[in-house]
C-alpha positions as CSV (number, residue, x, y, z in Angstrom):
1,M,93.6,89.0,123.6
2,P,93.4,88.9,119.8
3,D,91.8,85.8,118.3
4,W,93.6,85.5,114.9
5,Q,91.7,83.6,112.2
6,M,92.2,83.1,108.5
7,L,89.2,84.7,106.8
8,N,87.0,82.1,105.1
9,R,83.3,81.7,104.2
10,A,82.9,78.4,106.0
11,D,83.8,79.9,109.4
12,H,82.7,83.5,108.9
13,A,79.5,83.4,106.8
14,A,77.5,84.8,109.7
15,L,80.0,87.4,110.8
16,R,78.9,91.0,110.5
17,L,81.1,94.0,110.1
18,S,80.3,97.4,111.8
19,R,81.6,100.7,110.6
20,R,80.5,102.4,113.8
21,I,83.9,102.0,115.5
22,D,85.7,105.2,114.6
23,T,84.9,107.2,117.8
24,P,88.1,106.2,119.7
25,R,90.4,107.1,116.8
26,H,91.7,110.7,116.8
27,F,94.5,109.9,114.3
28,A,94.8,107.5,111.4
29,Q,97.7,106.8,109.2
30,I,97.2,107.4,105.4
31,V,99.3,106.8,102.3
32,A,100.1,109.3,99.6
33,D,97.4,107.9,97.3
34,E,94.8,109.1,99.9
35,F,96.0,112.7,100.2
36,L,93.7,114.1,97.6
37,K,90.7,112.1,99.0
38,A,91.3,113.1,102.6
39,A,92.4,116.7,102.2
40,P,88.9,118.2,101.8
41,Y,87.9,116.8,105.2
42,Y,90.9,116.4,107.5
43,P,94.2,118.0,108.5
44,I,97.0,115.9,107.0
45,L,100.2,116.0,109.0
46,F,103.3,114.0,109.5
47,T,104.6,112.5,112.7
48,K,107.3,110.0,113.8
49,H,106.9,106.4,114.7
50,P,107.6,106.2,118.5
51,E,109.9,103.2,118.1
52,T,111.7,103.7,114.8
53,G,111.6,107.5,114.5
54,A,110.5,107.1,110.9
55,F,108.1,109.7,109.6
56,Y,104.6,108.8,108.4
57,A,101.5,110.7,107.3
58,G,98.1,110.7,109.0
59,V,94.9,112.6,109.4
60,V,94.0,114.3,112.6
61,M,90.3,113.7,113.7
62,G,90.5,114.9,117.3
63,L,92.5,116.9,119.7
64,E,92.6,114.3,122.5
65,P,93.5,110.6,122.3
66,G,90.4,108.4,122.2
67,R,88.1,111.2,121.0
68,N,87.1,111.6,117.4
69,L,85.5,115.0,116.9
70,L,84.3,114.2,113.3
71,S,82.4,110.9,113.8
72,A,78.7,110.7,114.1
73,D,77.0,107.7,115.8
74,G,80.5,106.1,115.8
75,A,81.2,106.5,112.1
76,L,82.9,109.1,110.0
77,R,80.5,111.0,107.7
78,D,83.1,111.7,105.0
79,Y,86.1,109.9,103.5
80,R,87.1,107.0,105.6
81,P,90.8,106.3,105.5
82,A,92.0,102.9,104.5
83,D,93.5,102.4,108.0
84,L,90.1,102.7,109.5
85,E,88.3,100.8,106.8
86,R,90.4,97.7,107.4
87,Q,90.1,97.7,111.2
88,G,90.1,94.1,112.4
89,F,91.7,92.8,109.1
90,F,95.3,92.2,108.4
91,I,97.5,90.6,105.8
92,A,99.7,87.6,106.9
93,E,101.7,85.7,104.3
94,G,99.5,86.9,101.5
95,Q,96.3,85.9,103.2
96,V,93.6,88.0,104.9
97,V,93.5,87.4,108.6
98,I,91.0,88.8,111.1
99,D,91.1,89.5,114.8
100,R,87.8,87.9,115.8
101,E,87.8,89.9,119.0
102,H,88.0,93.3,117.3
103,A,85.1,95.7,117.9
104,A,84.6,95.8,114.1
105,F,82.9,92.5,114.2
106,A,79.5,93.4,115.6
107,K,77.2,90.8,117.1
108,D,73.8,92.3,116.2
109,E,74.4,94.9,113.5
110,G,76.5,95.6,110.5
111,A,77.0,94.1,107.1
112,A,77.7,90.5,106.1
113,L,81.1,89.7,104.6
114,F,79.9,87.0,102.2
115,E,77.0,86.7,99.7
116,A,75.0,83.5,99.7
117,T,77.0,82.6,96.5
118,G,80.2,82.9,98.5
119,E,81.4,86.1,96.9
120,A,82.5,89.1,98.8
121,T,79.9,91.6,99.8
122,P,80.4,95.3,99.1
123,A,81.5,95.7,102.8
124,L,84.2,93.1,102.4
125,K,85.2,94.5,99.0
126,R,85.8,97.9,100.7
127,V,88.1,96.2,103.2
128,Q,89.9,94.4,100.5
129,Q,90.5,97.6,98.6
130,A,91.7,99.3,101.8
131,L,94.2,96.5,102.4
132,H,95.4,96.8,98.9
133,T,95.7,100.6,99.2
134,L,97.9,100.2,102.3
135,D,99.9,97.4,100.9
136,Q,100.7,99.2,97.7
137,G,100.9,102.7,99.2
138,L,103.2,102.4,102.2
139,A,106.4,102.0,100.2
140,A,105.4,104.8,97.8
141,T,104.6,107.1,100.7
142,D,107.9,106.3,102.4
143,A,109.6,107.3,99.1
144,F,107.6,110.5,99.0
145,I,108.6,111.4,102.5
146,R,112.3,110.6,101.8
147,R,112.2,113.1,98.9
148,L,110.7,115.7,101.2
149,L,113.5,115.1,103.8
150,D,116.2,115.2,101.1
151,H,115.1,118.7,100.4
152,W,114.6,119.7,104.0
153,L,110.9,120.4,103.4
154,L,109.4,119.0,106.6
155,E,109.1,121.4,109.6
156,P,107.5,121.1,113.0
157,I,104.0,122.7,113.3
158,D,102.9,124.4,116.5
159,V,99.4,123.5,117.3
160,A,98.3,125.3,120.4
161,M,94.6,126.1,121.1
162,Q,92.8,128.1,123.8
163,F,89.1,127.6,124.4
164,D,86.4,129.8,125.9
165,N,86.3,127.8,129.1
166,G,90.0,128.4,129.8
167,Q,91.1,124.9,128.6
168,S,94.1,124.7,126.3
169,V,95.4,122.0,124.0
170,Q,98.9,121.5,122.7
171,L,99.5,118.9,120.0
172,D,103.2,117.9,119.9
173,G,105.3,115.9,117.5
174,L,103.5,117.0,114.3
175,Y,105.1,118.2,111.1
176,T,104.0,119.9,107.9
177,I,105.6,120.8,104.6
178,S,107.2,124.2,104.5
179,L,106.0,126.1,101.5
180,D,108.8,128.7,102.1
181,A,111.4,126.0,101.7
182,L,109.6,124.5,98.8
183,H,109.4,127.8,96.9
184,A,113.1,128.4,97.6
185,L,114.2,125.2,95.8
186,P,116.0,125.6,92.5
187,D,114.0,125.0,89.4
188,E,115.6,121.7,88.7
189,A,114.5,120.3,92.1
190,V,111.0,121.7,91.7
191,L,110.7,120.1,88.3
192,A,111.8,116.7,89.6
193,L,109.2,117.0,92.4
194,F,106.5,118.0,89.9
195,R,107.3,115.0,87.7
196,A,107.1,112.7,90.7
197,G,103.7,114.0,91.6
198,D,105.0,115.5,94.8
199,L,103.9,119.1,94.3
200,Q,100.3,118.1,94.1
201,L,100.5,116.1,97.3
202,S,102.4,118.9,99.0
203,Y,99.8,121.6,98.2
204,A,97.0,119.2,99.2
205,Q,98.7,118.6,102.6
206,T,99.5,122.2,103.3
207,N,96.0,123.3,102.3
208,S,94.4,120.7,104.6
209,V,96.0,122.2,107.7
210,R,93.2,124.7,107.8
211,H,90.9,122.0,109.1
212,L,92.6,122.2,112.5
213,R,90.5,125.3,113.0
214,T,87.4,123.2,112.4
215,L,88.5,120.7,115.0
216,G,89.1,123.6,117.4
217,R,85.6,125.0,116.8
218,I,83.9,121.7,117.3
219,H,85.9,121.0,120.5
220,N,85.0,124.5,121.8
221,D,81.3,124.1,121.0
222,R,81.2,120.8,122.8
223,L,82.9,122.3,125.9
224,A,80.3,125.1,125.9
225,A,77.4,122.6,125.5
226,A,78.7,120.5,128.4
227,Q,78.6,123.5,130.8
């Protein structure tokens, strides 16, 4: 069970934070402010929250739950989404709270959270920045997605892959931005999206879909190596 504790130097000066915990994460939510940072490395797609049905954006890092194809020694080698960076940390009533039982808090490895002076270490500063990114970015991302939906720009994407050993993978419930629908919009609507910064995000997202092929190649290579 989670062990919730308010983060403080007195109780957590000896706590160490590991970044080698990304292997089980095949999908991570991102906010709009992360699109340009994530797009060079990961497919960015949209999906629906299983309980609310609301759309949100995320990066795909694997083709099966619990298996990250892009991590090495448990950690991502490229841009690390804020949702991964802040693992084990949460905001409650304006305060940083940790789940002391989370795998992020390594016993024998990792970086300290506090300097001897009591200031935050670079590791904790990264977490603080990630929490800020999510706190400030979720509402802006919801607004971006609402504008996409207002113009009927989201469409389901068919992700079906066949591998050399006969295995197949089908990823369901994923959506992408339709460039056909975007290009068919009237000039006034396109101008409004441009001024909101939505066109840049849209092209970053649609261009990132190509990374699905990279995931497929890595998965196929690992299947071959396992034979």
